[in-house]
PDB file of N, CA, C and O in Angstrom:
ATOM      1  N   MET A   1      46.397 -59.880  37.034  1.00  0.00           N
ATOM      2  CA  MET A   1      46.958 -60.547  38.195  1.00  0.00           C
ATOM      3  C   MET A   1      46.593 -59.725  39.431  1.00  0.00           C
ATOM      4  O   MET A   1      46.779 -58.508  39.452  1.00  0.00           O
ATOM      5  N   SER A   2      46.082 -60.382  40.437  1.00  0.00           N
ATOM      6  CA  SER A   2      45.718 -59.683  41.668  1.00  0.00           C
ATOM      7  C   SER A   2      46.979 -59.394  42.489  1.00  0.00           C
ATOM      8  O   SER A   2      48.017 -60.032  42.310  1.00  0.00           O
ATOM      9  N   TRP A   3      46.863 -58.424  43.384  1.00  0.00           N
ATOM     10  CA  TRP A   3      48.003 -58.082  44.241  1.00  0.00           C
ATOM     11  C   TRP A   3      48.388 -59.246  45.131  1.00  0.00           C
ATOM     12  O   TRP A   3      49.572 -59.480  45.376  1.00  0.00           O
ATOM     13  N   MET A   4      47.396 -59.978  45.618  1.00  0.00           N
ATOM     14  CA  MET A   4      47.679 -61.118  46.488  1.00  0.00           C
ATOM     15  C   MET A   4      48.455 -62.188  45.724  1.00  0.00           C
ATOM     16  O   MET A   4      49.426 -62.744  46.237  1.00  0.00           O
ATOM     17  N   ARG A   5      48.027 -62.467  44.515  1.00  0.00           N
ATOM     18  CA  ARG A   5      48.715 -63.464  43.683  1.00  0.00           C
ATOM     19  C   ARG A   5      50.136 -62.995  43.366  1.00  0.00           C
ATOM     20  O   ARG A   5      51.088 -63.774  43.420  1.00  0.00           O
ATOM     21  N   PHE A   6      50.262 -61.701  43.032  1.00  0.00           N
ATOM     22  CA  PHE A   6      51.574 -61.135  42.743  1.00  0.00           C
ATOM     23  C   PHE A   6      52.498 -61.278  43.949  1.00  0.00           C
ATOM     24  O   PHE A   6      53.648 -61.695  43.810  1.00  0.00           O
ATOM     25  N   ALA A   7      51.994 -60.931  45.131  1.00  0.00           N
ATOM     26  CA  ALA A   7      52.807 -61.014  46.347  1.00  0.00           C
ATOM     27  C   ALA A   7      53.234 -62.454  46.622  1.00  0.00           C
ATOM     28  O   ALA A   7      54.388 -62.704  46.972  1.00  0.00           O
ATOM     29  N   LYS A   8      52.309 -63.400  46.466  1.00  0.00           N
ATOM     30  CA  LYS A   8      52.643 -64.813  46.699  1.00  0.00           C
ATOM     31  C   LYS A   8      53.690 -65.300  45.702  1.00  0.00           C
ATOM     32  O   LYS A   8      54.641 -65.985  46.080  1.00  0.00           O
ATOM     33  N   ASP A   9      53.515 -64.947  44.431  1.00  0.00           N
ATOM     34  CA  ASP A   9      54.479 -65.363  43.409  1.00  0.00           C
ATOM     35  C   ASP A   9      55.847 -64.727  43.638  1.00  0.00           C
ATOM     36  O   ASP A   9      56.878 -65.377  43.463  1.00  0.00           O
ATOM     37  N   LEU A  10      55.852 -63.466  44.026  1.00  0.00           N
ATOM     38  CA  LEU A  10      57.118 -62.786  44.296  1.00  0.00           C
ATOM     39  C   LEU A  10      57.818 -63.425  45.490  1.00  0.00           C
ATOM     40  O   LEU A  10      59.013 -63.715  45.434  1.00  0.00           O
ATOM     41  N   TYR A  11      57.079 -63.639  46.557  1.00  0.00           N
ATOM     42  CA  TYR A  11      57.635 -64.253  47.762  1.00  0.00           C
ATOM     43  C   TYR A  11      58.081 -65.689  47.499  1.00  0.00           C
ATOM     44  O   TYR A  11      59.091 -66.142  48.038  1.00  0.00           O
ATOM     45  N   GLY A  12      57.325 -66.397  46.673  1.00  0.00           N
ATOM     46  CA  GLY A  12      57.645 -67.791  46.370  1.00  0.00           C
ATOM     47  C   GLY A  12      58.788 -67.969  45.388  1.00  0.00           C
ATOM     48  O   GLY A  12      59.215 -69.095  45.132  1.00  0.00           O
ATOM     49  N   GLY A  13      59.291 -66.868  44.831  1.00  0.00           N
ATOM     50  CA  GLY A  13      60.425 -66.963  43.924  1.00  0.00           C
ATOM     51  C   GLY A  13      60.044 -67.237  42.481  1.00  0.00           C
ATOM     52  O   GLY A  13      60.919 -67.450  41.643  1.00  0.00           O
ATOM     53  N   ARG A  14      58.746 -67.237  42.175  1.00  0.00           N
ATOM     54  CA  ARG A  14      58.314 -67.499  40.809  1.00  0.00           C
ATOM     55  C   ARG A  14      58.446 -66.266  39.922  1.00  0.00           C
ATOM     56  O   ARG A  14      58.387 -66.372  38.697  1.00  0.00           O
ATOM     57  N   ILE A  15      58.625 -65.104  40.531  1.00  0.00           N
ATOM     58  CA  ILE A  15      58.873 -63.872  39.781  1.00  0.00           C
ATOM     59  C   ILE A  15      60.315 -63.468  40.052  1.00  0.00           C
ATOM     60  O   ILE A  15      60.697 -63.241  41.201  1.00  0.00           O
ATOM     61  N   GLU A  16      61.104 -63.380  39.009  1.00  0.00           N
ATOM     62  CA  GLU A  16      62.520 -63.055  39.160  1.00  0.00           C
ATOM     63  C   GLU A  16      62.826 -61.592  38.913  1.00  0.00           C
ATOM     64  O   GLU A  16      63.833 -61.077  39.399  1.00  0.00           O
ATOM     65  N   GLN A  17      61.971 -60.920  38.168  1.00  0.00           N
ATOM     66  CA  GLN A  17      62.270 -59.546  37.799  1.00  0.00           C
ATOM     67  C   GLN A  17      60.970 -58.778  37.617  1.00  0.00           C
ATOM     68  O   GLN A  17      59.996 -59.304  37.079  1.00  0.00           O
ATOM     69  N   ILE A  18      60.963 -57.514  38.076  1.00  0.00           N
ATOM     70  CA  ILE A  18      59.796 -56.665  37.870  1.00  0.00           C
ATOM     71  C   ILE A  18      60.258 -55.323  37.319  1.00  0.00           C
ATOM     72  O   ILE A  18      61.412 -54.929  37.495  1.00  0.00           O
ATOM     73  N   CYS A  19      59.363 -54.642  36.666  1.00  0.00           N
ATOM     74  CA  CYS A  19      59.637 -53.315  36.124  1.00  0.00           C
ATOM     75  C   CYS A  19      58.632 -52.358  36.750  1.00  0.00           C
ATOM     76  O   CYS A  19      57.426 -52.589  36.674  1.00  0.00           O
ATOM     77  N   ILE A  20      59.119 -51.290  37.365  1.00  0.00           N
ATOM     78  CA  ILE A  20      58.244 -50.323  38.004  1.00  0.00           C
ATOM     79  C   ILE A  20      58.271 -49.038  37.193  1.00  0.00           C
ATOM     80  O   ILE A  20      59.329 -48.440  37.001  1.00  0.00           O
ATOM     81  N   LEU A  21      57.111 -48.619  36.722  1.00  0.00           N
ATOM     82  CA  LEU A  21      56.985 -47.365  35.985  1.00  0.00           C
ATOM     83  C   LEU A  21      56.637 -46.268  36.985  1.00  0.00           C
ATOM     84  O   LEU A  21      55.736 -46.430  37.808  1.00  0.00           O
ATOM     85  N   SER A  22      57.350 -45.165  36.907  1.00  0.00           N
ATOM     86  CA  SER A  22      57.084 -44.082  37.855  1.00  0.00           C
ATOM     87  C   SER A  22      57.218 -42.737  37.162  1.00  0.00           C
ATOM     88  O   SER A  22      57.714 -42.646  36.039  1.00  0.00           O
ATOM     89  N   ASP A  23      56.775 -41.712  37.836  1.00  0.00           N
ATOM     90  CA  ASP A  23      56.827 -40.346  37.340  1.00  0.00           C
ATOM     91  C   ASP A  23      58.236 -39.797  37.582  1.00  0.00           C
ATOM     92  O   ASP A  23      58.642 -39.623  38.731  1.00  0.00           O
ATOM     93  N   LEU A  24      58.976 -39.524  36.514  1.00  0.00           N
ATOM     94  CA  LEU A  24      60.364 -39.089  36.616  1.00  0.00           C
ATOM     95  C   LEU A  24      60.510 -37.798  37.411  1.00  0.00           C
ATOM     96  O   LEU A  24      61.402 -37.692  38.253  1.00  0.00           O
ATOM     97  N   GLU A  25      59.665 -36.832  37.162  1.00  0.00           N
ATOM     98  CA  GLU A  25      59.773 -35.550  37.864  1.00  0.00           C
ATOM     99  C   GLU A  25      59.537 -35.711  39.363  1.00  0.00           C
ATOM    100  O   GLU A  25      60.233 -35.103  40.175  1.00  0.00           O
ATOM    101  N   ARG A  26      58.552 -36.533  39.725  1.00  0.00           N
ATOM    102  CA  ARG A  26      58.287 -36.767  41.147  1.00  0.00           C
ATOM    103  C   ARG A  26      59.475 -37.469  41.803  1.00  0.00           C
ATOM    104  O   ARG A  26      59.856 -37.131  42.924  1.00  0.00           O
ATOM    105  N   MET A  27      60.054 -38.434  41.114  1.00  0.00           N
ATOM    106  CA  MET A  27      61.196 -39.162  41.653  1.00  0.00           C
ATOM    107  C   MET A  27      62.401 -38.242  41.839  1.00  0.00           C
ATOM    108  O   MET A  27      63.126 -38.356  42.827  1.00  0.00           O
ATOM    109  N   LYS A  28      62.614 -37.325  40.885  1.00  0.00           N
ATOM    110  CA  LYS A  28      63.719 -36.374  41.014  1.00  0.00           C
ATOM    111  C   LYS A  28      63.528 -35.506  42.248  1.00  0.00           C
ATOM    112  O   LYS A  28      64.478 -35.256  42.991  1.00  0.00           O
ATOM    113  N   GLY A  29      62.292 -35.042  42.468  1.00  0.00           N
ATOM    114  CA  GLY A  29      61.991 -34.215  43.634  1.00  0.00           C
ATOM    115  C   GLY A  29      62.213 -34.963  44.936  1.00  0.00           C
ATOM    116  O   GLY A  29      62.785 -34.417  45.879  1.00  0.00           O
ATOM    117  N   GLU A  30      61.765 -36.208  44.992  1.00  0.00           N
ATOM    118  CA  GLU A  30      61.944 -37.010  46.198  1.00  0.00           C
ATOM    119  C   GLU A  30      63.414 -37.328  46.438  1.00  0.00           C
ATOM    120  O   GLU A  30      63.864 -37.338  47.583  1.00  0.00           O
ATOM    121  N   ALA A  31      64.165 -37.586  45.375  1.00  0.00           N
ATOM    122  CA  ALA A  31      65.597 -37.860  45.518  1.00  0.00           C
ATOM    123  C   ALA A  31      66.327 -36.635  46.051  1.00  0.00           C
ATOM    124  O   ALA A  31      67.211 -36.760  46.899  1.00  0.00           O
ATOM    125  N   GLU A  32      65.966 -35.458  45.564  1.00  0.00           N
ATOM    126  CA  GLU A  32      66.599 -34.226  46.041  1.00  0.00           C
ATOM    127  C   GLU A  32      66.269 -33.984  47.511  1.00  0.00           C
ATOM    128  O   GLU A  32      67.130 -33.558  48.281  1.00  0.00           O
ATOM    129  N   GLU A  33      65.033 -34.252  47.896  1.00  0.00           N
ATOM    130  CA  GLU A  33      64.637 -34.089  49.296  1.00  0.00           C
ATOM    131  C   GLU A  33      65.433 -35.033  50.197  1.00  0.00           C
ATOM    132  O   GLU A  33      65.871 -34.636  51.276  1.00  0.00           O
ATOM    133  N   LEU A  34      65.622 -36.279  49.759  1.00  0.00           N
ATOM    134  CA  LEU A  34      66.420 -37.230  50.532  1.00  0.00           C
ATOM    135  C   LEU A  34      67.876 -36.787  50.632  1.00  0.00           C
ATOM    136  O   LEU A  34      68.496 -36.926  51.686  1.00  0.00           O
ATOM    137  N   ARG A  35      68.428 -36.251  49.536  1.00  0.00           N
ATOM    138  CA  ARG A  35      69.806 -35.743  49.568  1.00  0.00           C
ATOM    139  C   ARG A  35      69.948 -34.629  50.598  1.00  0.00           C
ATOM    140  O   ARG A  35      70.917 -34.598  51.357  1.00  0.00           O
ATOM    141  N   GLN A  36      68.982 -33.716  50.623  1.00  0.00           N
ATOM    142  CA  GLN A  36      69.032 -32.601  51.566  1.00  0.00           C
ATOM    143  C   GLN A  36      68.913 -33.086  53.006  1.00  0.00           C
ATOM    144  O   GLN A  36      69.631 -32.604  53.882  1.00  0.00           O
ATOM    145  N   LEU A  37      68.018 -34.031  53.260  1.00  0.00           N
ATOM    146  CA  LEU A  37      67.881 -34.579  54.608  1.00  0.00           C
ATOM    147  C   LEU A  37      69.163 -35.270  55.053  1.00  0.00           C
ATOM    148  O   LEU A  37      69.602 -35.106  56.191  1.00  0.00           O
ATOM    149  N   HIS A  38      69.758 -36.039  54.153  1.00  0.00           N
ATOM    150  CA  HIS A  38      71.000 -36.741  54.481  1.00  0.00           C
ATOM    151  C   HIS A  38      72.130 -35.750  54.734  1.00  0.00           C
ATOM    152  O   HIS A  38      72.903 -35.917  55.678  1.00  0.00           O
ATOM    153  N   ALA A  39      72.231 -34.727  53.901  1.00  0.00           N
ATOM    154  CA  ALA A  39      73.293 -33.725  54.067  1.00  0.00           C
ATOM    155  C   ALA A  39      73.135 -32.995  55.393  1.00  0.00           C
ATOM    156  O   ALA A  39      74.130 -32.731  56.068  1.00  0.00           O
ATOM    157  N   ALA A  40      71.917 -32.664  55.777  1.00  0.00           N
ATOM    158  CA  ALA A  40      71.679 -31.957  57.036  1.00  0.00           C
ATOM    159  C   ALA A  40      72.034 -32.828  58.229  1.00  0.00           C
ATOM    160  O   ALA A  40      72.633 -32.337  59.185  1.00  0.00           O
ATOM    161  N   SER A  41      71.681 -34.105  58.200  1.00  0.00           N
ATOM    162  CA  SER A  41      71.972 -34.980  59.335  1.00  0.00           C
ATOM    163  C   SER A  41      73.461 -35.280  59.422  1.00  0.00           C
ATOM    164  O   SER A  41      73.999 -35.384  60.525  1.00  0.00           O
ATOM    165  N   THR A  42      74.137 -35.421  58.292  1.00  0.00           N
ATOM    166  CA  THR A  42      75.576 -35.685  58.291  1.00  0.00           C
ATOM    167  C   THR A  42      76.340 -34.497  58.845  1.00  0.00           C
ATOM    168  O   THR A  42      77.243 -34.670  59.663  1.00  0.00           O
ATOM    169  N   THR A  43      75.994 -33.301  58.414  1.00  0.00           N
ATOM    170  CA  THR A  43      76.675 -32.096  58.883  1.00  0.00           C
ATOM    171  C   THR A  43      76.485 -31.927  60.377  1.00  0.00           C
ATOM    172  O   THR A  43      77.434 -31.586  61.084  1.00  0.00           O
ATOM    173  N   LYS A  44      75.284 -32.157  60.868  1.00  0.00           N
ATOM    174  CA  LYS A  44      75.002 -31.990  62.292  1.00  0.00           C
ATOM    175  C   LYS A  44      75.826 -32.961  63.127  1.00  0.00           C
ATOM    176  O   LYS A  44      76.398 -32.557  64.139  1.00  0.00           O
ATOM    177  N   SER A  45      75.903 -34.223  62.734  1.00  0.00           N
ATOM    178  CA  SER A  45      76.650 -35.206  63.511  1.00  0.00           C
ATOM    179  C   SER A  45      78.146 -34.937  63.445  1.00  0.00           C
ATOM    180  O   SER A  45      78.851 -35.141  64.433  1.00  0.00           O
ATOM    181  N   GLU A  46      78.644 -34.482  62.297  1.00  0.00           N
ATOM    182  CA  GLU A  46      80.062 -34.167  62.191  1.00  0.00           C
ATOM    183  C   GLU A  46      80.414 -32.969  63.058  1.00  0.00           C
ATOM    184  O   GLU A  46      81.481 -32.946  63.673  1.00  0.00           O
ATOM    185  N   ASP A  47      79.526 -31.962  63.120  1.00  0.00           N
ATOM    186  CA  ASP A  47      79.763 -30.802  63.970  1.00  0.00           C
ATOM    187  C   ASP A  47      79.815 -31.207  65.434  1.00  0.00           C
ATOM    188  O   ASP A  47      80.644 -30.700  66.189  1.00  0.00           O
ATOM    189  N   THR A  48      78.939 -32.110  65.840  1.00  0.00           N
ATOM    190  CA  THR A  48      78.908 -32.562  67.223  1.00  0.00           C
ATOM    191  C   THR A  48      80.211 -33.257  67.584  1.00  0.00           C
ATOM    192  O   THR A  48      80.768 -33.015  68.655  1.00  0.00           O
ATOM    193  N   LEU A  49      80.697 -34.114  66.706  1.00  0.00           N
ATOM    194  CA  LEU A  49      81.938 -34.825  66.985  1.00  0.00           C
ATOM    195  C   LEU A  49      83.141 -33.889  66.983  1.00  0.00           C
ATOM    196  O   LEU A  49      84.052 -34.054  67.794  1.00  0.00           O
ATOM    197  N   SER A  50      83.156 -32.917  66.090  1.00  0.00           N
ATOM    198  CA  SER A  50      84.307 -32.031  66.019  1.00  0.00           C
ATOM    199  C   SER A  50      84.285 -30.982  67.122  1.00  0.00           C
ATOM    200  O   SER A  50      85.299 -30.329  67.366  1.00  0.00           O
ATOM    201  N   ALA A  51      83.137 -30.805  67.801  1.00  0.00           N
ATOM    202  CA  ALA A  51      83.049 -29.808  68.860  1.00  0.00           C
ATOM    203  C   ALA A  51      83.930 -30.196  70.042  1.00  0.00           C
ATOM    204  O   ALA A  51      84.470 -29.328  70.728  1.00  0.00           O
ATOM    205  N   LYS A  52      84.073 -31.465  70.277  1.00  0.00           N
ATOM    206  CA  LYS A  52      84.912 -31.927  71.381  1.00  0.00           C
ATOM    207  C   LYS A  52      86.069 -32.742  70.814  1.00  0.00           C
ATOM    208  O   LYS A  52      85.905 -33.513  69.868  1.00  0.00           O
ATOM    209  N   THR A  53      87.205 -32.560  71.397  1.00  0.00           N
ATOM    210  CA  THR A  53      88.339 -33.383  70.995  1.00  0.00           C
ATOM    211  C   THR A  53      88.223 -34.742  71.673  1.00  0.00           C
ATOM    212  O   THR A  53      87.421 -34.920  72.590  1.00  0.00           O
ATOM    213  N   LYS A  54      89.008 -35.679  71.227  1.00  0.00           N
ATOM    214  CA  LYS A  54      88.995 -37.005  71.826  1.00  0.00           C
ATOM    215  C   LYS A  54      89.349 -36.925  73.311  1.00  0.00           C
ATOM    216  O   LYS A  54      88.759 -37.629  74.132  1.00  0.00           O
ATOM    217  N   LYS A  55      90.305 -36.075  73.651  1.00  0.00           N
ATOM    218  CA  LYS A  55      90.710 -35.937  75.055  1.00  0.00           C
ATOM    219  C   LYS A  55      89.576 -35.358  75.892  1.00  0.00           C
ATOM    220  O   LYS A  55      89.353 -35.802  77.019  1.00  0.00           O
ATOM    221  N   GLU A  56      88.866 -34.386  75.365  1.00  0.00           N
ATOM    222  CA  GLU A  56      87.743 -33.805  76.107  1.00  0.00           C
ATOM    223  C   GLU A  56      86.652 -34.850  76.347  1.00  0.00           C
ATOM    224  O   GLU A  56      86.049 -34.884  77.420  1.00  0.00           O
ATOM    225  N   ARG A  57      86.400 -35.691  75.362  1.00  0.00           N
ATOM    226  CA  ARG A  57      85.402 -36.746  75.549  1.00  0.00           C
ATOM    227  C   ARG A  57      85.886 -37.762  76.571  1.00  0.00           C
ATOM    228  O   ARG A  57      85.100 -38.244  77.386  1.00  0.00           O
ATOM    229  N   PHE A  58      87.170 -38.091  76.536  1.00  0.00           N
ATOM    230  CA  PHE A  58      87.728 -39.031  77.500  1.00  0.00           C
ATOM    231  C   PHE A  58      87.672 -38.455  78.905  1.00  0.00           C
ATOM    232  O   PHE A  58      87.287 -39.142  79.851  1.00  0.00           O
ATOM    233  N   ASP A  59      88.058 -37.188  79.040  1.00  0.00           N
ATOM    234  CA  ASP A  59      88.044 -36.544  80.354  1.00  0.00           C
ATOM    235  C   ASP A  59      86.628 -36.430  80.916  1.00  0.00           C
ATOM    236  O   ASP A  59      86.449 -36.369  82.132  1.00  0.00           O
ATOM    237  N   GLY A  60      85.631 -36.402  80.050  1.00  0.00           N
ATOM    238  CA  GLY A  60      84.249 -36.287  80.491  1.00  0.00           C
ATOM    239  C   GLY A  60      83.684 -37.582  81.050  1.00  0.00           C
ATOM    240  O   GLY A  60      82.627 -37.570  81.679  1.00  0.00           O
ATOM    241  N   GLN A  61      84.364 -38.689  80.834  1.00  0.00           N
ATOM    242  CA  GLN A  61      83.889 -39.971  81.358  1.00  0.00           C
ATOM    243  C   GLN A  61      84.314 -40.118  82.811  1.00  0.00           C
ATOM    244  O   GLN A  61      85.406 -39.703  83.198  1.00  0.00           O
ATOM    245  N   SER A  62      83.441 -40.711  83.606  1.00  0.00           N
ATOM    246  CA  SER A  62      83.810 -40.959  85.002  1.00  0.00           C
ATOM    247  C   SER A  62      84.595 -42.268  85.079  1.00  0.00           C
ATOM    248  O   SER A  62      84.448 -43.144  84.227  1.00  0.00           O
ATOM    249  N   TRP A  63      85.415 -42.384  86.096  1.00  0.00           N
ATOM    250  CA  TRP A  63      86.219 -43.582  86.275  1.00  0.00           C
ATOM    251  C   TRP A  63      85.317 -44.788  86.521  1.00  0.00           C
ATOM    252  O   TRP A  63      85.611 -45.890  86.058  1.00  0.00           O
ATOM    253  N   ASP A  64      84.219 -44.581  87.250  1.00  0.00           N
ATOM    254  CA  ASP A  64      83.304 -45.688  87.529  1.00  0.00           C
ATOM    255  C   ASP A  64      82.694 -46.255  86.245  1.00  0.00           C
ATOM    256  O   ASP A  64      82.558 -47.470  86.106  1.00  0.00           O
ATOM    257  N   SER A  65      82.329 -45.382  85.310  1.00  0.00           N
ATOM    258  CA  SER A  65      81.745 -45.881  84.060  1.00  0.00           C
ATOM    259  C   SER A  65      82.784 -46.635  83.239  1.00  0.00           C
ATOM    260  O   SER A  65      82.448 -47.595  82.546  1.00  0.00           O
ATOM    261  N   VAL A  66      84.031 -46.210  83.312  1.00  0.00           N
ATOM    262  CA  VAL A  66      85.099 -46.908  82.586  1.00  0.00           C
ATOM    263  C   VAL A  66      85.365 -48.268  83.227  1.00  0.00           C
ATOM    264  O   VAL A  66      85.561 -49.254  82.517  1.00  0.00           O
ATOM    265  N   LYS A  67      85.376 -48.335  84.558  1.00  0.00           N
ATOM    266  CA  LYS A  67      85.635 -49.595  85.265  1.00  0.00           C
ATOM    267  C   LYS A  67      84.552 -50.631  84.988  1.00  0.00           C
ATOM    268  O   LYS A  67      84.853 -51.819  84.865  1.00  0.00           O
ATOM    269  N   THR A  68      83.300 -50.201  84.890  1.00  0.00           N
ATOM    270  CA  THR A  68      82.206 -51.150  84.700  1.00  0.00           C
ATOM    271  C   THR A  68      81.990 -51.529  83.242  1.00  0.00           C
ATOM    272  O   THR A  68      81.160 -52.388  82.945  1.00  0.00           O
ATOM    273  N   SER A  69      82.714 -50.910  82.340  1.00  0.00           N
ATOM    274  CA  SER A  69      82.562 -51.220  80.924  1.00  0.00           C
ATOM    275  C   SER A  69      83.051 -52.640  80.642  1.00  0.00           C
ATOM    276  O   SER A  69      84.102 -53.034  81.147  1.00  0.00           O
ATOM    277  N   PRO A  70      82.312 -53.414  79.848  1.00  0.00           N
ATOM    278  CA  PRO A  70      82.731 -54.790  79.559  1.00  0.00           C
ATOM    279  C   PRO A  70      83.928 -54.873  78.615  1.00  0.00           C
ATOM    280  O   PRO A  70      84.463 -55.960  78.396  1.00  0.00           O
ATOM    281  N   PHE A  71      84.352 -53.757  78.060  1.00  0.00           N
ATOM    282  CA  PHE A  71      85.447 -53.813  77.085  1.00  0.00           C
ATOM    283  C   PHE A  71      86.754 -53.591  77.722  1.00  0.00           C
ATOM    284  O   PHE A  71      87.781 -53.606  77.044  1.00  0.00           O
TER     285      PHE A  71
END
């Protein structure tokens, strides 16, 4: 089966299920790399939010920006 035929059949709904064979060790390595990237980005964003209290963030807003807000 050609890739073009496969893509058309998949898109057309004629293929309901596929099986993908992959290298287990490579997949484990890629999964671990994704976990590390996610953990690093989550920690960084949580640190940023915890650095300022809600009141400090509120006090940092100008009255003009609050007045023009559609909410």
